[in-house]
N, C-alpha and C positions, 0 to 999 in steps of 0.2 A: 527347479522350486519347493518350495514346500510349502507349504496350506494355507499358515498363515497368510506371505505373499503373493500367492495364492486372491482370497477371500481380498488381502488391502487392494491389491492389481485389481479388478470385479467393482468395485463399493465404490474409487476412486474411475473406475471409466461410466460407471451409471452416473458420476457428480459433477463430470464431464459436461457427459450426452444432456447432463440436466440445466445447469447454467446455460450451454448455448442452444437450446429446447425458449427456456426462459427468455433469450434475448430476441432471439428474430419472432418471439412471437409478440413482444414485446412492442419487434420493433413494425412489422403487420398491421396489427393495434390500431398503434395512434393514430391520432387523426388530426394534423398539425390544424392550425385558421387560411382561411382560402388567403388572405395577403404576407402568409409568411412564405420569406422566400428558401428555396431550395436548401442555401449555405446554411440557414439558421437551424432550419431542420436538420443540417448534418452538426454543423460544431453544436449548437445553445441547444434539443432537443427543440425547436421550434418558440422558445421561454416558456414553457408547458410547466414546466415540472414542481409541484406545490414544494412546498417546506417541508412533510413528512420521506420523502421520497429523496427530500434534499435532501436532508440530515440525513439517512439514512447512506449514500452518493462521499457522503464529504467524509464519514466517518470511517468508512470503509478503504477508501480509495487513502484517507493519512493511516489507518492499519494498516499496515499492507507485510509484505514477506520479510523484507526491512528489518520494519518496528518490532515486529514480535519478535524476530529472530535474531535483533541491534541486541532488541533489548534485554533480553537473556544473556548472551554472550557479554555484554560490560557489566552485570551485578555481578555474574560470575568470576570474570578477567579483573578486573576492577573496584567494585564495590559500591554501592546503591549511589555512593554521594556520585561518581562521576560520569555516573546515567546520566543525561541533560539531555537526549531527545527527547523522550513524554513532555519534560516540562518545558522546551524551547521549546518545543513543538505547541502544544498546550500556548504559549506565550506571543507564537508568534501570530496564534490566526485569530486571537484575540484582539493582536493589532492590523487587523487587517478586517476582519469584520468592523473595528470603530473607524478605521481612518484611510482602506479603499475601497471595501464591497459596494458600500448607498456610492458614490462617484462613480467607479466606474458601468455597477445598475446602471444608475438615472440614462447613464452616454447610450446606455446601450450598448457596445462595443461584443464584439466577435470575438476577438484575445486578448490574451494581456497585452498587448506590445501593439495595439491601435493606439495607447494614446503618446506612443513613442512615435511610433512613422509619423501622425499628425504633426506632434512640437518638430524631431530632428531631423527627421524622412529617413527615403526609400537604406540609405547606408547605415547608416545607423542598424536601424531595423535587423537587418541579415546580417551584426556585428553583431549584436543580442539575440537575433533564430544560431547560429550557429553551439553558442553555450548553454541558451535554454536544451538544442538537442544533444548539447554530451551531454546534460545532464539528468539526461533521461533517456538516452545507448548504457550510459553504467550504467543507473541504476537496474532497467532492464539485464543489463547482462550481469548483475551482479543477487538480482535477487533471482534470479530464475534457476542458475549456478543454487544459484542456493536449493531452492530449490527440489532439483536434483541432484543434490547430497545425500536433502534426508528423504528425498524418497531410496536409494542405495542402501538408506542404513538399517531402515522399518520395513518396509519388502524386497529388497534384495535383489531391483531392475536396472538396470541399465540408465546411469547418468544422459549418458546420447537424449535416447529418446523420450526419457523423463522429460528434459530442455524442451526439446525438439514440437512433443506432440501436445501439455503446454503452453505452448506460445503460441500453438497452430488453429487452438478453443480459442484461446487469449484476443486474435486477430479475428478467427472466423467472424464471431459474433458480432466483433466491430466493426469490417470488411461493412454487415448490412446490415446494423442500425445503427450506428456510430453510437451519437450521444448518448439517444432515450435506450437504447439497446447496452450498453455501460449503466444506465443511472437504475436499468431496473438486475438486472444481471449483481449488481451491489447491493440488493436487496439478497438475496438468496448466502452470497458469497462470506454476507455482512451476519448475517444468525448465522453461517459453517461456522466459524472463525469463536465469537464468543459461545456456542458451545457448542465444540471441541474445545475449547482453551476452560470451562469451566468444566469438564469432564476431566477431563486431564491430570488439574489441579489438586485436588483432596487426595489421589489413588496416589501419586508423587510424593507429596510430604507426609501419606501417614504409612510411605515402603518400608520395610524392615528394616532396610540399608540404610536406610535417608533419617537419621539423626536430628536431634530438639533443634531445630530454624529461631526457638527464641534461645537455647543456652550465650550466655555467658563468650563463650573459644565465638563459636561458629555467631552467631549477630554482630563481631565485630567481621570474621568472611568475609558477610555477603555490604554489611553497609559501607567497609572501606575504608579510610584515612584524606584527608583532606591537609594535609599539611599547608601552613601559611608560608612558604616561599615559592609556592603552588596555585595560590590563590587570585594572579593574573592569569592564569594559563585555566585555569578554571572559570575565572570571566568571563576570558572572550571565549572559551568553548562556547556555556549560554550562550556568548551575545551572532556567534554565527548559526548555532540552531536553532530558537531564536526570527530573525532578519532574514537568513536560510528560504523557511519555512512560505512569506511570500511575496518570489517572484517567482510561483510557479504556474501554469500553465492549468497542473487540475484544481486547483483551487481554483482560478477565476472561472476555468470553466463551465464549475456547480453555478455558482455568482451568479454569471454569465445568466445562467440555463432556468434560474423559478421564475415566477414569473410578477416577484413584485423588486422594490425594495428592504421593505423589511423582510420580506422573505430569504432574503442573499446576506442582511444581517444575522437571521435567523439560526443561519445555515449553523454563519462562522463559529456563533463563541458556543452553539449546543455540539456541534460537533465539535468543537476543540475543547470541551468534559467526555463528552463519548469517549475521544482518543483518549485521553487521560487517566480513564477509568480504564480500560482494558490493554493497559501498560500490567497492571497489576496483578495477574494469571503470569505471564512471563517472566516478569520482577520474580516473582515465588518459584521458580521454574527456575531461573537463577543463582537465586537463596539454595534452594531444595541441591543445585547442581556444589555451593560448597561442602554444603551440610552433610555432603554421602560420602560414601566407605565401597570409592569404585574399584578400591581390590580384591573384593569379596563378587566385580564385574569380569566380565570374557577378557571389557578393555583391560583388565589390572592395570591400571593409574588416570587417574580425573581426563577428565578434554585439552582443562587447563597446563598442566606438564605432559601431553601430549600436543602441542600447538593445537588443538583443533579448533578454542573457545567459543569461533564461528558454531562449530557444534554443538552446541548446548545444549537446543529445545529442543536439535531431536533422537541426543541417545538415554537424555533424560527421558522423554518419554518409551524409546525402545527400552530401556535397561532398569524402568521405575513403574510402570506402569502395567497391567494387562495387557495382551495381545489385541485385543478388541477394544480398549480404553488409546493404544496409540493406533491405530487405523484413524476411529474417530479426532486423533490430532493430527494426523495425518489430514484428515483432510478441513482441514484446519490449518494450518498451511499452502494448504497447495489453493484454496477460498483467495489465501493475503497473497500472496500472490501475484493470480489471475489478476486484482480488486485493483490492485497498482501498477502491474503490463496493461492492461485493456486503459487504464489511465494515459500511460506514457502515449503507446501507438496512439491514444486521440491525440491525445495537448498535440501531439513536437505534429502533424499531419492536417493540425487545425492552421496550426501556423505557420507552416510553408505553403500552403494552401492559398489560402488569405494574405498572410500579409506577404512571403514571398512573392508567389506564380502568379497571381491576379495584377497583386501591383506593384510588383519589378518586371516580372517579364512576360504578362502580358492582361497588359492594363484598361484591353477590347474583347479579350476572353468572357462568352457568357457565361451567365453566373450555375445554368445546368452540366458547364463543363467540368466550369472549380470545383462541383459538387462529385464529378467523377474522379476530377483528378485528385482531390482525397482521400475518396476511397481506394483506390489505388497505391498511391505514397502506403 
């Protein structure tokens, strides 16, 4: 392992330790109200998260590993016109705040499945949980795999080890502090994401091997084209991105964790704006990828030509930014992945414990045991 890889590994270890310590300390210092149940403490942080922390955790969860990697990949391979996730997620969170956040918080639900369980019963709830679980499992697997490949590119480290360690850290602080730990670690992760991307983008755009992004030829490449015959497909994808954002336990877990109905709506609206703004750096990285002279790099051709569009972000960081900057960018990717993974872990375990285990299998189980079950899951 060369010097750069060693430094990158040390930085990554320090980053993971900081996040782990923040989660544990936040959980230990949290003081719930006397009438708060253990389940409320675990799942919705005793409903004591203020609007500022709520905005941080909502934005960090949305701007995950798939969000920044996917945005860069989509711009590079299909063009900005087909990069619908940022806009769709923005619309989805706005609609969620307008239509659902107030009602859900007023009813003091614990999970997004509660209203379905009350209205349609346990069988329908069980089926809905299976779909939500599959989404969280596949989503977590994809972003952890992306993190592993990113680390292997930048610091030349084993992919499997990277994935296992990253997942273990996320599980560790989520197990110890649950929602309150996840919320406070999201603050650190969002800062790392923002700083890492903002530092990396100027270096990538001004690299000697990267052409002028505003030239007619390059602009056409990263803007992309939308032929009229594909208009229905474009609209269909936008609808899927928009409404697919709403039925998401990670979103409602934050809505249900804040102190008031007003805070629930505020974090939806501000989180939507924050996520949309943070799509700009990966968008520019995607534009850099289509404007760069990849023939002058060790790759010999662009990631798109190698059918490795998913690797656009780590490749741009590796080849078009200084080593120190690429390591900072790696920290941003790692933080983004962990902010998504911990939300998926907590969301699925909360729904299983409250809606399936407690209401379907063990209806008379004590609240303390239900909370323990959530930790084990």
